[in-house]
C-alpha positions in Angstrom: -13.0 -17.8 -21.4 -10.6 -20.6 -20.2 -9.3 -21.1 -23.7 -8.5 -17.4 -24.0 -6.6 -17.5 -20.8 -4.7 -20.6 -21.8 -3.9 -19.1 -25.2 -2.4 -15.9 -23.6 -0.4 -18.1 -21.2 1.2 -20.2 -23.9 1.9 -17.5 -26.6 2.9 -13.9 -26.1 0.5 -11.3 -27.1 0.6 -10.6 -30.8 -1.0 -8.3 -33.3 -0.5 -4.8 -34.8 0.5 -1.9 -32.6 -2.0 0.8 -32.0 -0.5 4.3 -32.0 2.9 2.8 -31.4 1.9 0.7 -28.5 0.7 -3.0 -28.1 -3.0 -3.5 -28.7 -3.4 -4.8 -25.2 -2.8 -1.3 -23.8 -5.9 -0.1 -25.6 -8.0 -2.8 -23.9 -6.4 -2.2 -20.4 -7.0 1.6 -20.9 -10.7 1.0 -21.7 -11.1 -1.5 -18.9 -9.6 0.8 -16.3 -11.5 3.8 -17.6 -14.9 2.0 -17.1 -13.9 0.6 -13.7 -13.0 4.0 -12.5 -16.2 5.4 -13.9 -18.1 2.9 -11.7 -16.0 3.6 -8.6 -16.1 7.4 -8.8 -19.7 7.4 -9.9 -20.8 5.5 -6.8 -18.4 7.5 -4.6 -19.9 10.8 -5.8 -23.3 9.7 -4.5 -22.3 7.8 -1.4 -22.3 10.5 1.4 -25.2 12.4 -0.1 -27.2 9.1 -0.3 -26.6 8.3 3.3 -27.1 11.8 4.7 -30.2 12.7 2.7 -31.9 9.3 2.4 -30.6 6.0 3.7 -29.7 6.9 7.3 -32.8 9.0 8.0 -35.1 7.5 10.7 -37.6 6.2 8.2 -35.0 4.1 6.3 -32.2 3.4 8.6 -33.8 0.3 10.2 -34.1 -1.4 6.9 -30.3 -1.8 6.4 -29.2 -5.2 7.5 -26.3 -5.1 10.0 -26.3 -1.3 10.4 -27.4 -1.3 14.0 -24.5 -3.4 15.4 -22.1 -1.4 13.2 -23.4 1.9 14.6 -23.2 0.5 18.2 -19.6 -0.4 17.6 -18.8 3.0 16.1 -20.6 4.7 19.0 -18.5 2.8 21.4 -15.3 3.9 19.7 -16.1 7.5 18.9 -19.1 8.4 21.0 -22.7 8.9 19.9 -22.8 9.6 16.1 -25.5 11.6 14.3 -26.6 11.0 10.7 -23.8 13.1 9.2 -21.1 11.8 11.5 -22.1 8.1 10.9 -22.2 8.7 7.1 -18.6 10.1 7.2 -17.4 7.2 9.3 -18.9 4.7 6.9 -17.4 6.6 4.0 -14.0 6.5 5.6 -14.1 2.8 6.4 -15.2 2.0 2.8 -12.6 4.1 1.0 -10.0 3.0 3.5 -10.6 -0.7 3.0 -10.6 -0.2 -0.7 -6.9 0.6 -0.4 -6.1 -2.3 2.1 -7.5 -5.2 0.2 -5.2 -4.8 -2.9 -2.4 -6.2 -0.6 -4.3 -9.5 -0.4 -5.4 -9.3 -4.1 -1.8 -9.2 -5.1 -1.0 -12.3 -3.0 -4.1 -14.1 -4.4 -2.9 -13.5 -7.9 0.8 -14.4 -7.2 0.2 -17.6 -5.3 -3.3 -19.0 -6.2 -5.2 -17.8 -9.2 -2.9 -15.7 -11.4 -3.5 -12.2 -12.6 -6.1 -13.0 -15.3 -8.5 -15.0 -13.1 -8.1 -12.6 -10.2 -9.0 -9.6 -12.3 -12.1 -11.4 -13.7 -13.1 -12.3 -10.2 -12.7 -8.8 -8.9 -14.6 -7.2 -11.8 -17.5 -9.6 -11.3 -17.6 -8.9 -7.6 -17.7 -5.2 -8.2 -20.4 -5.4 -10.9 -22.6 -7.4 -8.5 -21.8 -5.0 -5.6 -22.9 -1.9 -7.7 -26.2 -3.6 -8.6 -26.7 -4.6 -5.0 -26.7 -0.9 -4.0 -30.1 -0.7 -5.5 -31.5 -2.8 -2.6 -31.4 -0.8 0.6 -31.2 -3.8 3.0 -28.1 -5.0 1.2 -26.2 -1.7 1.5 -23.4 -3.0 3.8 -23.1 -6.2 1.9 -22.8 -4.2 -1.4 -20.0 -2.2 0.1 -18.3 -5.4 1.2 -18.5 -6.8 -2.4 -17.0 -3.6 -3.8 -14.2 -3.7 -1.3 -13.3 -7.3 -2.1 -13.7 -6.8 -5.8 -11.5 -3.8 -5.9 -8.8 -5.6 -3.9 -8.7 -8.4 -6.5 -8.9 -6.0 -9.5 -6.8 -3.0 -8.8 -3.2 -4.2 -8.2 -3.2 -6.7 -11.0 -4.5 -4.7 -13.9 -1.9 -2.0 -13.3 0.9 -4.7 -13.3 -0.3 -6.0 -16.6 0.5 -2.7 -18.3 4.2 -3.3 -17.7 4.0 -6.8 -18.9 3.1 -5.6 -22.4 6.7 -4.4 -22.8 10.1 -6.0 -22.8 12.6 -4.8 -20.1 14.2 -1.6 -21.1 11.5 -0.6 -23.6 11.3 3.2 -23.4 7.6 3.2 -24.2 6.8 1.8 -20.8 6.8 5.1 -19.0 4.6 6.7 -21.7 2.3 3.7 -21.4 1.6 4.3 -17.7 1.0 8.0 -18.5 -1.6 6.9 -21.1 -3.1 4.4 -18.6 -3.3 7.2 -16.0 -5.3 9.3 -18.4 -7.8 6.5 -18.7 -8.3 6.5 -15.0 -9.1 10.2 -15.0 -11.4 10.2 -18.0 -13.5 7.6 -16.2 -13.3 9.7 -13.0 -14.3 12.8 -14.9 -17.5 11.5 -16.5 -18.6 9.4 -13.5 -20.0 12.3 -11.4 -21.6 13.9 -14.5 -23.5 10.7 -15.4 -24.0 8.8 -12.2 -24.3 11.9 -10.1 -26.9 13.5 -12.3 -28.9 10.4 -12.5 -28.8 9.9 -8.8 -29.7 13.5 -7.9 -32.3 14.1 -10.6 -34.0 10.7 -11.2 -33.3 8.7 -8.0 -30.3 7.3 -6.1 -30.7 3.8 -7.5 -30.5 5.0 -11.1 -27.0 6.5 -10.3 -25.9 3.2 -8.7 -27.3 1.2 -11.6 -25.3 3.3 -14.0 -22.1 2.5 -12.0 -23.0 -1.2 -12.2 -23.4 -0.9 -16.0 -20.0 0.8 -16.3 -18.4 -2.1 -14.3 -20.1 -4.7 -16.5 -18.7 -3.0 -19.6 -15.3 -3.1 -18.0 -15.7 -6.8 -17.4 -16.7 -7.5 -21.0 -13.9 -5.5 -22.4 -11.4 -7.4 -20.3 -12.8 -10.8 -21.4 -12.4 -9.7 -25.0 -8.9 -8.5 -24.3 -7.5 -11.7 -23.0 -5.8 -12.9 -26.2 -4.0 -9.6 -26.5 -2.7 -9.4 -22.9 0.7 -10.5 -21.6 1.1 -14.1 -20.3 0.1 -14.7 -16.8 3.3 -14.7 -14.7 1.7 -17.1 -12.1 1.0 -19.7 -14.7 4.3 -19.3 -16.5 6.1 -19.9 -13.2 4.0 -23.0 -12.5 4.7 -24.4 -16.0 8.4 -23.7 -15.8 8.7 -25.2 -12.4 7.3 -28.5 -13.7 9.6 -28.5 -16.7 12.9 -27.8 -15.2 14.8 -27.4 -12.0 16.2 -23.9 -11.4 20.0 -23.6 -11.3 21.6 -23.1 -8.0 22.1 -19.5 -6.9 25.7 -18.3 -7.1 27.4 -17.5 -3.8 26.9 -13.9 -2.7 29.6 -11.4 -3.7 30.9 -8.5 -1.6 29.0 -5.9 -3.8 25.8 -7.7 -3.1 26.3 -7.4 0.7 26.7 -3.6 0.3 23.6 -3.5 -1.8 21.7 -5.3 0.9 22.7 -2.5 3.3 21.5 0.1 0.9 18.3 -1.9 0.5 17.6 -1.6 4.2 18.4 2.1 4.1 15.9 2.5 1.3 13.2 0.7 3.3 13.9 2.8 6.4 13.6 6.0 4.2 10.2 4.9 2.9 8.9 3.9 6.3 9.9 7.4 7.6 7.5 9.0 5.1 4.5 6.8 5.9 3.1 9.0 8.6 3.2 12.4 6.8 1.8 10.7 3.7 -1.0 9.3 5.7 -1.8 12.8 7.0 -1.8 14.1 3.4 -4.5 11.5 2.3 -6.6 12.2 5.4 -6.8 15.9 4.3 -7.0 15.3 0.6 -9.8 12.8 0.8 -12.2 15.3 2.3 -13.1 16.0 -1.3 -15.6 13.1 -1.4 -16.8 13.7 2.2 -17.1 17.2 3.8 -16.5 19.1 0.6 -19.6 17.4 -0.9 -21.5 18.6 2.2 -20.2 22.1 1.8 -21.2 22.1 -1.9 -24.7 20.9 -0.9 -25.4 23.1 2.1 -23.2 26.2 1.9 -22.6 26.9 -1.8 -24.5 29.2 -4.2 -24.4 26.9 -7.2 -26.3 29.1 -9.6 -24.6 29.9 -12.9 -25.5 32.2 -15.7 -23.5 31.6 -18.9 -24.3 32.3 -22.5 -25.4 28.8 -23.3 -26.6 27.6 -19.9 -28.4 29.1 -16.9 -29.3 27.1 -13.9 -27.7 25.4 -10.9 -24.6 23.2 -10.8 -25.5 19.7 -9.4 -23.6 18.9 -6.2 -22.0 15.8 -7.6 -20.6 17.7 -10.6 -17.9 19.3 -8.4 -16.4 15.8 -8.1 -15.5 16.0 -11.8 -13.4 19.1 -11.3 -10.4 17.2 -9.9 -10.0 14.5 -12.5 -10.5 17.0 -15.3 -7.8 19.2 -13.9 -5.4 16.3 -13.4 -5.2 15.6 -17.2 -5.3 19.3 -18.0 -2.6 20.3 -15.5 -0.2 17.3 -15.8 1.5 18.6 -19.0 2.0 22.0 -17.4 3.5 20.7 -14.2 5.8 18.3 -16.1 6.8 21.1 -18.4 7.6 23.3 -15.4 9.8 20.6 -13.9 11.6 20.2 -17.3 12.4 23.9 -17.4 13.5 23.9 -13.8 15.8 21.0 -14.5 17.4 22.8 -17.4 18.3 25.6 -15.0 19.4 23.2 -12.3 16.5 24.3 -10.0 14.1 21.4 -10.1 13.0 20.5 -6.6 14.1 17.1 -5.2 11.6 14.3 -5.0 11.1 14.8 -1.3 10.7 18.6 -1.6 8.0 18.0 -4.3 6.1 15.8 -1.9 6.3 18.5 0.8 5.0 21.1 -1.7 2.1 18.8 -2.4 1.1 18.9 1.2 1.4 22.7 1.3 -0.9 22.7 -1.7 -3.6 21.0 0.4 -2.9 23.6 3.1 -3.4 26.5 0.7 -6.6 24.9 -0.8 -8.2 24.7 2.6 -7.2 28.3 3.4 -9.2 29.2 0.3 -12.1 27.5 2.0 -11.4 29.4 5.2 -11.8 32.6 3.2 -15.0 31.3 1.6 -16.5 30.5 5.0 -15.4 33.9 6.4 -16.8 35.8 3.4 -20.1 33.9 3.4 -20.5 34.4 7.2 -23.1 31.7 7.5 -24.7 32.4 4.1 -24.0 30.6 0.9 -20.6 31.1 -0.8 -20.0 31.4 -4.5 -19.1 28.2 -6.3 -16.0 29.9 -7.6 -14.4 29.4 -4.2 -14.7 25.6 -4.8 -13.3 26.1 -8.2 -10.2 27.7 -6.6 -10.0 25.0 -4.0 -9.9 22.2 -6.7 -7.3 24.0 -8.8 -4.9 24.3 -5.9 -5.5 20.9 -4.4 -5.1 19.2 -7.8 -1.7 20.8 -8.3 -0.8 19.6 -4.8 -1.8 16.1 -5.7 0.4 16.1 -8.8 3.3 17.1 -6.6 2.9 14.2 -4.2 0.8 11.3 -5.5 2.7 10.2 -8.6 6.0 11.4 -7.1 5.5 9.1 -4.1 5.2 6.1 -6.5 8.3 7.2 -8.2 10.1 7.4 -4.9 9.1 3.8 -4.1 10.5 2.6 -7.4 13.8 4.4 -6.7 14.3 3.3 -3.1 12.7 -0.2 -2.9 14.9 -3.2 -3.5 14.1 -4.9 -6.8 12.8 -8.1 -5.2 10.5 -6.1 -2.8 9.0 -3.4 -5.1 5.5 -5.0 -5.2 5.3 -5.5 -1.5 6.6 -2.0 -0.7 4.3 -0.5 -3.3 1.5 -2.2 -1.5 2.7 -0.8 1.8 2.8 2.7 0.2 -0.8 2.3 -0.9 -1.6 1.4 2.7 -1.1 5.0 3.6 -4.3 5.7 1.6 -6.0 3.0 3.7 -4.9 4.6 7.0 -5.5 8.1 5.6 -9.0 7.4 4.5 -9.9 5.9 8.0 -8.5 9.1 9.5 -10.4 11.2 6.9 -13.7 9.5 8.0 -13.0 10.4 11.6 -12.1 14.0 10.8 -15.2 14.3 8.6 -17.4 13.1 11.5 -16.5 16.4 13.3 -18.0 18.5 10.5 -21.6 19.0 11.8 -20.4 20.0 15.3 -17.7 22.5 14.3 -17.6 26.0 13.0 -16.7 25.7 9.3 -13.8 28.3 9.5 -12.3 26.3 12.4 -12.8 23.0 10.5 -11.0 24.2 7.4 -8.2 25.7 9.5 -7.8 22.3 11.2 -7.5 20.5 7.8 -5.0 23.2 6.6 -3.0 22.7 9.8 -2.8 18.9 9.5 -1.6 19.2 5.9 1.0 21.8 6.9 2.3 19.5 9.6 2.6 16.7 7.0 4.6 19.0 4.7 6.9 20.1 7.5 7.5 16.5 8.6 8.5 15.6 5.1 11.0 18.5 4.9 12.5 17.4 8.3 13.2 14.0 6.8 14.8 15.3 3.6 18.4 15.7 4.8 18.5 12.4 6.7 17.0 10.7 3.6 19.7 12.2 1.5 22.4 10.9 3.8 20.8 7.5 4.2 20.4 7.0 0.4 23.6 8.7 -0.7 24.2 6.0 -3.3 20.7 6.4 -4.8 19.1 9.2 -6.9 16.3 11.2 -5.3 16.0 13.8 -8.0 
């Protein structure tokens, strides 16, 4: 393993291209696909596992460290029942998953380098998934997964760009291909891990997630000779070999650029709160929507080739499937709008994404109203996922594009990490909102989610004109 790393550090990746892209992209695609399989497979089971098994009176006392955690949460939020406690733990887990990449990036940049940090993260996550099979170690398993994801996630994405030289037009397409890998893994995860967990036993589902992460680790180890040189090691080597030349004195144009840099930073900070609200509403998919599918949905289906009941966890496959099905349609729509000069601005697209979440939850309001305390058809959930996925495509990748446009070149990574921190805060808030589920009328609950998403969209629209004036010298289209 060490020799492979050293080889990739000394020599650039070589070998034949695959479908017009470096071989390393195929390895990174497969690694990320299996890592996302493990993450979403475990996430599909997490709330159901806690509500229907782990946190029930006969099991809850077996979990090491749960009692002091519950006492702390009770102090913050009041007494929590089984469902409310499950939602809070889910929110803390998914929130911290998006916080630790800030530290994983620093660890790679300053201590270990990308290759070793990714290997460390993958190993920690594989161990964490297998630890889920042991009930007393539940909280320790979540901790291992959080730390492992922090080391893995920010660095493997950065390596995709390292496969290409500056200005290579294939780079944008490479990230699109990489994103497909993410959603393929996320699509199959609930179908495999969820089915195993629901039908054979929770631990079988968690074990499948652990196997997926182990496959990801093995693929990455075999990929090392084909991957870009580790920038951390290159920097250390060059620093021992030569003294960097002195920096030239600043020019007048650079001073103006520094002013624009600050304006770009202010513009991004202004959007942090509404983006956090978006994630707080969007992330109900893995939390309260799972509970709705389990307790309030008629999941029976009668097709020509299949008659039976849709497993609860399968609904978590709707969103990733629709992402790679709808992406070409949405991009094509923007292309046609651009040809007519009517493509929405970046900021307007983000607001429309929030309004998509509003509309999706209004569909659930209608479902709860029609059901009137009985079970609603699963087709309501299908409509919900169609609309919320389109909303996601209008805000999630567009927000990343906005960061790349407004962030100063020397601060892109840090500000990208700050932008991901909105998911951290949003998931914490999603956990708190989800804890209200069992004590609220479902129509009122979905109206509340719709209202929060609408407020986020309106806040983004309010910021649009000031953002345009603050960033007059930069392109927001």
